[in-house]
N, C-alpha and C positions, 0 to 999 in steps of 0.2 A: 504494500500500500504506500503510494507516494504521499508527500505532504499535502498535495492538492486534493487528496481523497480519492484519486483514481486508482482502481484495482490493477495490480500487475500479476500476471500468471507466469509460472515457470514450467517449461515443457522439456521432457527428456525422452530421447529415443532409447527403448530397451535393448535394441540390437547393437547400435554403434555408440551409444552413450552421448550423442550430440545433445547439448543442452542450451536453451535460450529462453529469454523472457519476452513477453508481449504486454503492451498496455491495453486497457479495456477499450480505449477510443479507437484502436486500430481496426480497420474494416477489411483491409486486403489480407488474404490468407498467407501471402508471402512476406508480409511485413514483420520485422523483428526489432525489438528494442535493443537488446544486447545479447551477444553470444557469451555464455558462461563457460562452456566447454565444447571444443570441437570434436572430441571423442577419439578413440584409438584408431578407427578406420581412417579418419582424416589425417591424423599424424602419420600413419603408415604410408599414406599417399604422398605426403610431404617428403618423407624420408626416401621414398622410391624415386621421386623426381630429382632430389638433390644428388642421390647416388648416380643418376643417369648423366650428371654433368651440368644440370641447369643451375643458374645462379639464384640467390635468394629473391632478387628482384623479379626474375622471370617467373619463378614459382608464385610469388605474390600476385603478379599481374594475371596469371592464368587462373588463380583461385579467387581473385577479386578481394584480396585482403591487403593489409598493410605489410610492408617488408619486415618490420619489427615483429609482427605476429608470426611470420614464417620462421624467423630466427629463434624466437622464444619457444615455439613448439618443436622445432627440429632438435633443440637442446634437450627437451623432455624426451623425445624419441631416442636420442643417443643414450640418455641416462637409463631408460627402460631396457634397451638392448644390452647395455653394460651390466645391469643388475641380473638379467637373465643369464648372461654368460658367466657371471660370478656364481650364481646358484648352481649352474651346470657343473662348474669347476669344483664346487664344494661336494656335489654328489659324486663326481668322478673320483675325487680324492678319498671319500669315505669308502667307495667300492673297491678302490685299489688297496687301501689299508686293510679292508676285510680279507681280500684274497691273499695278500702278502702274509698276514698273520696266520691264516689258515694253512698256507703252504709250509710255513716254518713250524707250526704245531704238528703237522703230519710227520715232518722229519724227526721232530723230537719224540713223537709217539712210536714211530717205526724207524729207528736209526739204521736198521740193517737193510732197508729197501733201497733199490736204485732209483734213479730219476724216472725211468720208464715204469717201474712198479708203483711209484707214488702217483704218477699220472693216471694209472688205472684206478686208483682209489678216489681221486678227486678230479675227474676230467674237466669239469666246468672251470674250476679254479686254474688248472694248468693252461687251458686255452685262453682264458682272459689275460693271464700274465704273459703268455707267449705273444699275444697280439698287441698288448699295450705296454708291457714292461719286459721285453725279451732279454735285454742286457741284465736287468736285475735278477730275472729268473735263472739265467746261466750262472750268475755269481753266487746265488743262494740256493744252489741245488747240490745234491751229492756228486762228488767227483766220479768220473768214469773209471770203473775198475779195470785194471790191466791184468789179464790172466797170464801169469808167468808159466812158461813151459816147464814141465817137470818130468824128466825122463825116469825118475825113480818109481818104484812099484807103489801103486795106490793102496793105502791102508783103508780097506773097505769097512772095517769095523768102526774106525773113527769117522769115516765119511757117513756111515749109517747113522751114528749118534748125532752128528751135526745136522744132517738133512732132516732127521726126525723132528728136531726142535723147530726148524724152519717150517716144515710141513704142518706141524701143530699150530703155529702162529697163523699160517695161511688159511687153514680150515676155520679158525676162529674169526678171522677177518671176513671170510666169505659168509659165515653165519650171521655176523653182526653188521654186515654191510647195509648202508642206507639205500632205499630204493628197491626196485624189483629184485627178487632173489635170483642168485646164480646157482646152478646145479653143481654140487660138489663132485668133481671128476678128477682124474689124473691130469687131464688137459688143463682144467681151470686152475688147479693148484700149481702146475708147472708154469703156466703163463704168468700167474701172479708173482711167482718167485724168480721168473726168468730162467727156469731150469727144466723146461719141458722135455728137452732131449734126454737129460740125465734120468728123469723119472720114467720116461717111456722106454728107454733102451737098457738102463742099468738097475731097474727096480729089484730084479731077482738077486742082485749082489748086496742089497740092503734089506734084509729080512724084517727088521724092526719097523722100518719105514713102510715097507710093503704091507705088513700086517695092520698098521694103523690106517693106511689109506683104504685097505679092503674093508675095514670096520666103519670108516667114515663116509665113503663114497655112496652116493644115493642112487637107488633104482629110479626108474621113471615115475612109478607110483609114489615113492617116498618124496620125490621132489614136488610132485603135484600137491601132495598133502601140505607140504611146507608153503607152497605158493598160496594155497587156500587160506592157511593160517595168516599169512601176511596180508592177503586181500581183505579178510574180515577185519583185521586190526586197522588197516588203512581206511576202510569204509566207515568203521566206527568212529575214528578220529575226525573224519570229514563230515560226519553227521548224516550220512545217507542211510536209508532203510536197509536192514540186513536181510536180504532174500537171496534165494539160490541163484537166480539168473544174473543178479548184479555181481555176486561173488565170482561166479564162473567167468563173466566177462572181464572183471578186474584182474583175475588170476591168469587170464589168457589161455584157458583150456578149450581145446577144439575137438578133441577125440571123444566121440559120443560113448564108446565102449568104456573108456576110462571114467567118464562121468558116472556111469552105473556102478563101477567098482568103488568109487570113493564118495558116493552119495552119503554114506554113513558119516564120514568125516565132516562133510559140509554141515549136516544137521547138528553134529556134536559141537562144532565151533560156534555155530549160530546160537545154540542154546546157552553156551557159556557166556556169550556177549550180551544176550538179551535179558 
C-alpha cells in the first residue's frame, strides 16, 4: 500500500520465480511497477549470452534493461555457479575419503591378500580409486610379490599347513561376504587366494587342505539353501513381504526341479522370519 492509499500487488511466477509489482491504477496487463526478481531462468539466459561473447551493453539492449542490471545479475549467476561447484567438490572429497579409508581398512583386515585379491573383495571401491585416484591407489596398495625360483625339493607338509590356514580364511571371507552369495568351490577359493592352479593341480599333495575343502565345498542344493537364507534376510531388511515367489526371484533360482527339492527350506526360513 502506497502513501497515497493505492493498493500494490506482488506477483511471482512459480516456475521461473520472476517477481514484480503492479499498482491498482494500472489497466494494461503488460504494465509493471517494479521488477523485484528476474528469476533463475532469466539469469541463466544472461549468463549464456555473456559466455557467447556478447558485451554487457549488448545483453542489456537485447533484454530491454539497464546495463547495470545485467552486470548485477551476471555476478549473482557467477556466485551461484561457484557455490554449486564448491558443493560438488565437497561431495567428491567426502566420496574419495570414504573409498580411501575403506581400501586401507581392507588391507589392515587382510594383510596377506594381494592387490588383485583385495579388488575382488571391494570392486566398487577399487574402480572408483582406479578412475579418480590411480596414483594414490598404486602407492597405497600391497606391493607385487616376486616369486623366487626355488630348485630345492618342496616341503609339502609345510606347504599343506600354510595353505590350510589361507584356505580357512578364504572360506570365511566367502561366507561373510556382503552381497549375493558365492558358491564355495575349489575354483572360488583358488581365485580369491590367487592360487587356483596350486589347488587344482596339487591338492592331493596337501591332505589336510584337501580334507577341509571337501568338508566345506557346497553341493548345488546346499548353495541354493544358503542363497534362500540370504534372500529372506535381505527381503526382511528391505521391508518386503516374505512369500515364496519373491524369495525365489531374489535368490535367482530357475531350476523348477530344485524348487521342489528345497521347498521345505523356503517354508522353514519364512516361518523363522515371520
